[in-house]
C-alpha positions as CSV (number, residue, x, y, z in Angstrom):
1,M,-0.4,-0.1,0.0
2,D,1.4,3.3,-1.0
3,A,1.7,5.8,1.5
4,H,-1.3,8.3,0.2
5,T,-3.7,5.6,0.2
6,R,-3.0,4.6,3.5
7,K,-2.9,8.2,5.1
8,D,-6.7,8.2,3.6
9,L,-7.3,5.0,5.3
10,I,-5.9,6.5,8.8
11,D,-7.7,9.6,7.8
12,Q,-11.0,7.6,8.2
13,Y,-10.1,5.5,10.4
14,K,-10.1,8.5,12.6
15,D,-13.0,9.3,12.1
16,G,-15.1,7.0,12.6
17,Y,-16.3,7.6,15.9
18,R,-17.8,10.8,14.6
19,A,-19.4,9.3,11.5
20,V,-21.5,6.9,14.2
21,T,-22.3,9.3,16.4
22,A,-23.7,11.6,13.8
23,A,-25.8,9.0,12.6
24,L,-26.9,8.0,16.0
25,A,-27.8,11.7,16.7
26,G,-31.3,12.5,18.0
27,A,-32.0,8.9,18.2
28,T,-35.2,7.8,20.5
29,D,-35.4,4.6,22.0
30,A,-37.7,3.4,19.7
31,E,-35.3,3.9,16.6
32,L,-32.8,2.4,18.8
33,D,-34.7,-0.6,18.5
34,A,-35.8,-1.0,15.5
35,H,-35.3,-3.9,12.9
36,P,-34.6,-3.1,9.4
37,A,-35.5,-6.3,8.4
38,P,-36.1,-9.6,10.0
39,G,-32.7,-10.8,11.6
40,K,-30.8,-7.5,10.8
41,W,-29.6,-5.5,13.4
42,S,-31.0,-2.8,15.6
43,A,-28.9,0.4,15.5
44,R,-28.7,-0.4,19.4
45,E,-27.1,-4.0,18.5
46,I,-24.9,-1.8,15.9
47,V,-23.0,0.5,18.5
48,H,-22.3,-2.5,20.8
49,H,-21.2,-4.8,17.8
50,L,-18.8,-1.5,16.8
51,A,-17.8,-1.5,20.8
52,D,-16.6,-5.0,21.0
53,S,-14.9,-5.1,17.3
54,E,-13.3,-2.0,18.2
55,M,-11.5,-3.7,21.5
56,T,-10.8,-6.8,19.2
57,S,-9.3,-4.8,16.6
58,A,-7.2,-2.1,19.4
59,I,-5.8,-5.7,20.4
60,R,-5.2,-7.0,17.0
61,L,-3.5,-4.1,16.2
62,R,-1.5,-4.3,19.9
63,L,-0.7,-8.1,18.8
64,L,0.8,-7.3,14.9
65,L,2.9,-4.2,16.5
66,A,4.4,-6.2,19.4
67,A,4.6,-10.4,19.0
68,E,6.1,-12.4,16.7
69,R,3.9,-13.7,13.5
70,P,0.8,-13.4,15.9
71,T,-2.5,-15.5,15.8
72,I,-4.7,-13.4,15.5
73,T,-8.3,-14.8,16.9
74,G,-11.6,-14.9,15.2
75,Y,-14.7,-14.5,16.6
76,D,-18.4,-15.2,16.1
77,E,-20.0,-11.3,16.3
78,N,-23.8,-13.4,16.1
79,E,-23.3,-15.5,19.3
80,F,-21.5,-11.6,20.9
81,A,-25.1,-10.2,20.3
82,R,-27.0,-13.6,21.5
83,R,-24.5,-13.3,24.8
84,L,-23.5,-9.9,25.6
85,H,-26.8,-8.5,26.1
86,Y,-27.0,-6.2,23.3
87,D,-30.1,-4.6,24.4
88,R,-28.4,-2.7,27.1
89,P,-27.8,1.2,26.9
90,I,-25.5,2.4,24.8
91,E,-23.3,4.8,26.2
92,A,-20.4,2.3,28.0
93,S,-20.2,0.9,24.4
94,L,-20.3,4.3,22.9
95,A,-17.1,5.5,25.1
96,A,-15.6,2.7,24.6
97,L,-15.2,3.0,20.6
98,E,-14.3,6.0,21.3
99,A,-11.4,5.4,23.6
100,A,-10.3,2.1,21.2
101,R,-10.3,4.0,18.2
102,R,-8.4,7.2,19.7
103,S,-5.9,4.6,21.9
104,S,-5.2,3.1,18.2
105,A,-5.2,6.4,16.2
106,E,-2.0,7.0,18.3
107,L,-0.5,4.4,17.7
108,L,-1.0,4.5,13.4
109,D,0.7,8.2,13.9
110,R,3.7,6.6,15.6
111,M,4.0,3.4,13.5
112,R,7.6,3.3,11.1
113,E,7.4,1.4,7.5
114,S,9.3,-0.9,9.7
115,D,5.7,-1.8,11.4
116,W,3.7,-1.4,8.7
117,V,5.0,-4.8,7.6
118,R,4.4,-6.8,10.0
119,E,2.2,-9.5,10.3
120,G,0.3,-12.5,11.8
121,T,-2.1,-15.5,11.4
122,H,-6.0,-15.3,11.6
123,T,-7.3,-17.9,12.6
124,D,-10.3,-17.4,9.4
125,S,-8.8,-15.8,6.8
126,G,-4.9,-16.3,7.2
127,R,-2.1,-14.2,6.7
128,Y,-3.2,-10.9,8.5
129,T,-1.2,-8.1,7.5
130,M,-1.1,-4.6,9.2
131,D,-2.2,-3.3,5.7
132,T,-5.1,-5.5,6.1
133,W,-6.1,-4.6,9.8
134,L,-6.4,-0.7,8.3
135,Q,-7.9,-2.2,5.6
136,I,-10.8,-3.4,7.4
137,Y,-11.5,-1.3,10.4
138,A,-10.7,2.1,8.3
139,V,-14.4,1.1,6.9
140,H,-15.8,-0.2,9.3
141,A,-17.5,2.2,11.8
142,H,-18.7,3.7,8.1
143,K,-20.1,1.0,7.2
144,H,-22.2,0.6,9.8
145,A,-23.2,4.2,10.6
146,D,-25.1,3.7,7.2
147,Q,-26.6,0.8,8.9
148,I,-27.4,2.3,12.0
149,R,-29.2,5.2,9.4
150,R,-31.7,2.3,7.6
151,A,-32.2,0.4,10.9
152,R,-33.8,4.2,12.3
153,A,-35.8,4.7,9.8
154,A,-37.0,1.9,10.4
155,A,-39.0,2.8,12.9
156,H,-40.6,4.9,10.1
157,G,-42.8,2.5,8.7
């Protein structure tokens, strides 16, 4: 990945929390709990998923930076949703999302080229590089912000 693309992705990553909170602005409980279709997550569930995912991504980044060829363990996000009480209030999960993003962004800003070539192995997808990590998480919050807007709209028919 070239430096310009990497910088754009890091900027997008840094903007993720803002995108999510903008998508949630003024949300009512009815909007947070509306499901856009059977089997699709509500905005509330998406927020909890984002917190869990971001805390996981923060650990993955640190493993890639600090361990030699780490194993990056996958997880079942739907099982997390079933077992981790995704019906709870969203404030703590929003704070976790913000903190994980800010902390990881500080690391991204300090990485050298030698850090960007580090890699590990993901239990589900195989080779897992720093660029893989960045490509996944740069867009993750924005995709879910769009999903939050669609879920909220479902409350209005």
